[in-house]
N, C-alpha and C positions, 0 to 999 in steps of 0.2 A: 579731618585729616588734615596734612601739612598741604598747602598750596590748594585748598579747597578740593581736593580730588576725593570722592567718595570712597569708602571701604568697599572691596569689591563683595565680600560676604553681605554686607549692608543693601548693596545695589540689588542681588538677587533674592533677598529676604531669608537667607540661610543661616546658620550659625558656622562656626569656624570648623565644627567638628562634623560638618553634612557630608553624607556618602555620595560618592559619584553619581547615583541614580537621582538623588534629592536635590543634588545642583542642577542635574539635566532638567527634571520637573519645572525646577523653580525658574530657569532661563527659558523654557519653551512658554510658561505662563505670562512671564514679564514681556516676552517677544510678541505673544498673540494680543494682549491688551495694548501696546504701545506701536505696534507695526503700523510705519506710515501709509501704507495701502488702506489700512482701517480708520486711519486719522488723519485725512489730509488737510494740509495748511495748520496743522498741530505743532508748533516748534517745540513744545515742552515735551510732547511725546515721542517725538523724533529723537530729542537729546536722550531721553530715558531709554529708548530702543538702542541708541549707539552705546550708553553706558553699559547695558545689559550684554551687548555683544562683546564689547570689551573685556568686561568682567569673566563672561563665559570662556572666551578664548584663553584667558590664563588659569581659571580654575578648573577647567577639563583636562589639562594638560599637565601631567604628575610632575616634570621637572619644573615647569613654570611656577607651578603652584606652590612648590617645595622653596622656591624662591621667594616667591611673595609672602609665605607664611613666616620665612626668616626674617626678610629684609623690607616688606610693604612693597609700596609702589617703585621703590628705587631699585629692587631686585629685579623687575622685570621693563623697568622703563629707562632707558639710558639717557632721556632728557630731563627725565624727574629731578627736580631742586636745581636745574643749571644756574649758575650764577650766585649761588649760595654756599660756595665750598666745597664742590665736588658733587658729583650724581647721588651720595648717600645723604646729603645736607644734614637732616634733623638729626640723623642717626649717629653723628658724631664720629664718622669715619673718616674726616679731613678730605685729602685728595687722592683717596685710593679710586684706582681707575676699575671703573665697573667692568671694563672687557676682561679684566683677570679673573673676576670672577666666573662670569661666564665660560671662560677657559677651561676653570676647574672643573665645570660640569660636562662641557660639550667636546673639550679637547683631549680628554683622557687623563686619569691620574697617573703619574708616575713617568710619563714619557712613553705611554704605548703607541701613540700615533702622531703623525704630524700635524702641528697647529694650522698650517697652510695647505691642508689637503682640502680637496673639494668636498663641499657639504651641501645637502639640499635644502633649499628654503623652506621656511616654516609653513605649515597648512593654516588655512584660514577658514573659520566657521562662520556660516551665513544662514539665515532664516528665509524661508520661502512661504508666503500663504498662497493656496490654490483652493478655487472653487470645487465642489464636489466632482462637477464633469471635467475640469481641467485636469483633476488627478486621475480620473478614470481614463481618458482618452490621450492624455498628454499634451503638452503647449510649450511655447517657448516664451519666455519672460525675459525682462532685464533685472538685475540687481546690481547694488553697488557696494562694493568692499574698500577697506583700506589695506593696501598692500606694500610691501616694500619692492622698489623697481630699480634697476640698473641706472644710475644717473645719466641722463642723455647728453650733459654738458661734456662731461669727461670720459664716457665710456665706461664707467666703473673703476678707472684707474684712481681716481682721488686727487688727482693733478690737474693744476689749472690748464687751460688751452695754452699750447705751446711750451709745455713743460712735460717731462715724465716723471714716473715714480722710478726710484732708484732702489737697488738692491742694499737691503739693510746690512751696513757694514758690521754690525755686531754678531749676527747670525748666518751671514753671508746667504741668506735668500732662504735658509731652512723655517725659519719661523720660530725655532725653539733653540733654548740654550741648554748644555749640558754643564751641571756644576758636580764637584767632588766635595765632599765633606769626610774628613779624617776622624775617626772614632776608635774607641778602645778596640771594638771588634773589626775593625779594618776601614778602608775606605769604601763609602756609600756613595754611589752616583744617581744623580735624579735629573729629570728633564723637566723644563716648563715653558712656558711661552715666553719669547724673548721680550724683555720689557722695553725695548726701543721702537719696535714695529707692531708689538701686541698680536704677535703671532703671524701677522700678515705676510711676513718676509722682504717687504719693500717699506720704504720710508717716502714720505711726500713732504719737499720742502716749500714747496707754493701750493697750498690746497686750492681746490677748485671752489669757486663761490657758491655754485650750487647745491652742492652736496657737503660743504663745509670739509673736504677730504675724506668723507667716509666711503664714498663711491657709489653708495645708494642714497635714494630718497624714498620718503614715505608718501604715497597719493591715494586718494579715492578715486575709483575707476568703475566704470559701468562694464559689467560682464553680460552676454547675451547666455540665457540659460534653456535648456532643452529639458524638462522635465519629463522623464519617461511614463508612458502609460501604464496604468495599474499602480502607479506610486501610492503608498498610504500614508495616513496619518502618523508622523513622529520617526518614519523612515527617512535615511540620510543617503544621498548619491554624491559621486564625487566628480569634480572638474578637473582633470589632469592637467597639471602644469600651469594652472591659473592662480597660483598664491604666490608667496613672495619670492623674489629671486633668491636663488643659493650664492653661496659664498665659495670664493676661489675656483670659480668656473662650474660650480656644482647645479644639478637641475634644481628647476623652480619646485616650489610645493604646490600642493593642490588647495580648492576650494571645497568643502565639505558641505553640502547644502541640506538641512534639515527642513523637512516640509511639515507645514501645520494644514490641514484640511478643515475649510468651513462646513460645517452642518447643512444638510440639504432639508428644505421644508418637507417634502413628501418621502424620500427615501432613508434607509439606515443601512450603513454597509458592514459587512462580517467577511473579511478576507476577500474574495472575489465574488460573494454572494450579496445581490441586492435584495433587502425586505421592504415590501409596501403592504400598506393595509386598506384593504377595499372594504367600504360600507355599502351595502346593498338595503333596499327596503324588505320589509317582511313578506310582502305580496312576491318580489323578484324572488327571493330565497326560497318560497314555495314552488312557484311557476317556472323557474328558471328564466333566463334572458340572455341577452347579448350585451356587452359593456365593453366601452373602449378604456383600455387599462393604461395609464401613464408608465413610460419606461425611459432608460437613458437615450434611447433611438427615437423617441415620440410614442404616439399613441399606438397599441395594437388592439384588434378586435380578440374578443375572448366569449366563449359561450358558456355561461355558469348553468349547471344542469339542474333539473328539479330537485327540490328538496334539500339545496345546501345548506349544510349545517354551519353554526356559528364557531370559528376556529378552524374551518377546513384550509387547507393550504394547497394553491395550484403553483406548478412550477412552468416558468417560461423560459425555456431552454436558450442559452446563449445570449440573454439579455442583462446580465450582469456585468461584472468589471473584468477587462482583459487581464490576463496575467503579465507579470513583469518578463516573463520569456517570450512573450509575442505570439504564441503557439496556442494557447487555449484562452476560452473565456469562459467566467461564472453563469449562472444562471439567476432570474429574477424569481422570487417567492411570494406569491400573493396570499396576505392572511385575509380571511373573509370573516367581516361582522357584519352581523344582521342589527338594523336598527329597528326597535320595538317601537310600535306608535303609540302616541301619548293623545290626551284630550279627545277622544272618540267623541263623535255626536250619538245621539240615541240610536239612528238608522245604522251605524256602524258597528254599536255595540250589539244590537239584534241580530246583526249578518254574522258577526263573530260568535255569538253565543249558539246560532244555529249551526256554525260550521261545527262548534264543540261537540254539540248533541250527536252529530253524524260520526264523530271520532270517538264517540263513547264517554266522553267527559261529561258527567251529570253536572249541569249548571255552570258548566266551564269552570269550575273552581275546586272540584274535588279530586283532581288528576284523574288518568285513564284507570277506566277498570281493569281489573285482573282478568286474562283470557283464561 
C-alpha cells in the first residue's frame, strides 16, 4: 500500500467480502496473539496489536468501512498522503478537500440538517485481557487508547493564542450555503457545506500551532477501566464519554471494551456455572471419603458417599460465577472421575480377586452372575 500502510483486511487476515462476524473473530484472534500484556517488551507484537485495533475500528463501522472500501486509507484518515498533492494522494483526486466527503456522509444529503450542528464524537474500540478470576469477580485495570481531544492550546477554537475564530463571511455562521439551479423543470435549490469554512461556520486567519487550526488533536491516553463482575469472554462493555471529543459542542463518544478471558488450568466456565473434574482413587470411590475441592473462593471440604460412580456430578451451590446483575451467583459442578489402579503386585491382585469372588464374579473376569 502507498506510504507503507498495510491494507486493513490484510492486517486482520480476512477477505474484502468478509462478514461482520468474520471480521470480529479475526480481530479477537490477532488481539489475543499480540496483546502487550501477553508479549511484554515485544515491540513488533505491540505494533501488530495497534494495527489490528486501527483496522477493526474502521472495518467494524459501516460508514467508515464504506469510505475505506471506496477510497482506501485516504477515505478514513485526513492526514494520509499529506504533502503529496492533497489527502487523496495516489488516487488522483488532486486537491479535493477530504472534509467535503465526510460532510456528504455525516452532514446529510440535500441540506436536511445544519453542518455546524453539535455532533457526538466517535466511539473507540479497545481490547482487555483478563484472568479467569478477574472476569469472575471484576477488577480495575488500565488501558491505553488513541482518541481525538479538544486542543488545550486554543480550547477547540483552532485560532492561535491572542486571536479568535471569525464568523464565516460566506455562510454567515450557518455552515451551509444554498444554491439554486434553473432547469426546464423549474428552479431546484440545494444546500451543501460551506466551501470557505467546511461547515464549521467560522474561519481562522491565524491557526493554532498545536492543532494546525483543527481545534482537536489525537492523543494516546491511559484510561482506568472497571471490568464488571461476571463479564464473559467476548462480551463488550462501554465507558460512557471516554471516546473522542464531539464536534461543535457535541458530547464525547464512548470506549467499547471487548473482553478476552484467559483459560483456567482447573475450571471450565459455562455461563455462570463452573465445571471441575475431581479424580478419586478406586478405594475412595468404593468406601467414600472426605476431600478438599478447589473453588474460586478457595478449597472447601466435601464428603464423597460410598459407592461413588464415575461420571457422578455433585453440585456446590453458590460457588460459580456472579451474575452481571450482581444479585445471583452460579454453582460449581464437580464431575467425579475414578482412577483405575495399574501395575498391581501379586498380593494386591489376589486381594482383588478375592473381592471379586465375594461379589459373584467368577475369577474376576467373567462379569457378575445373573441373579
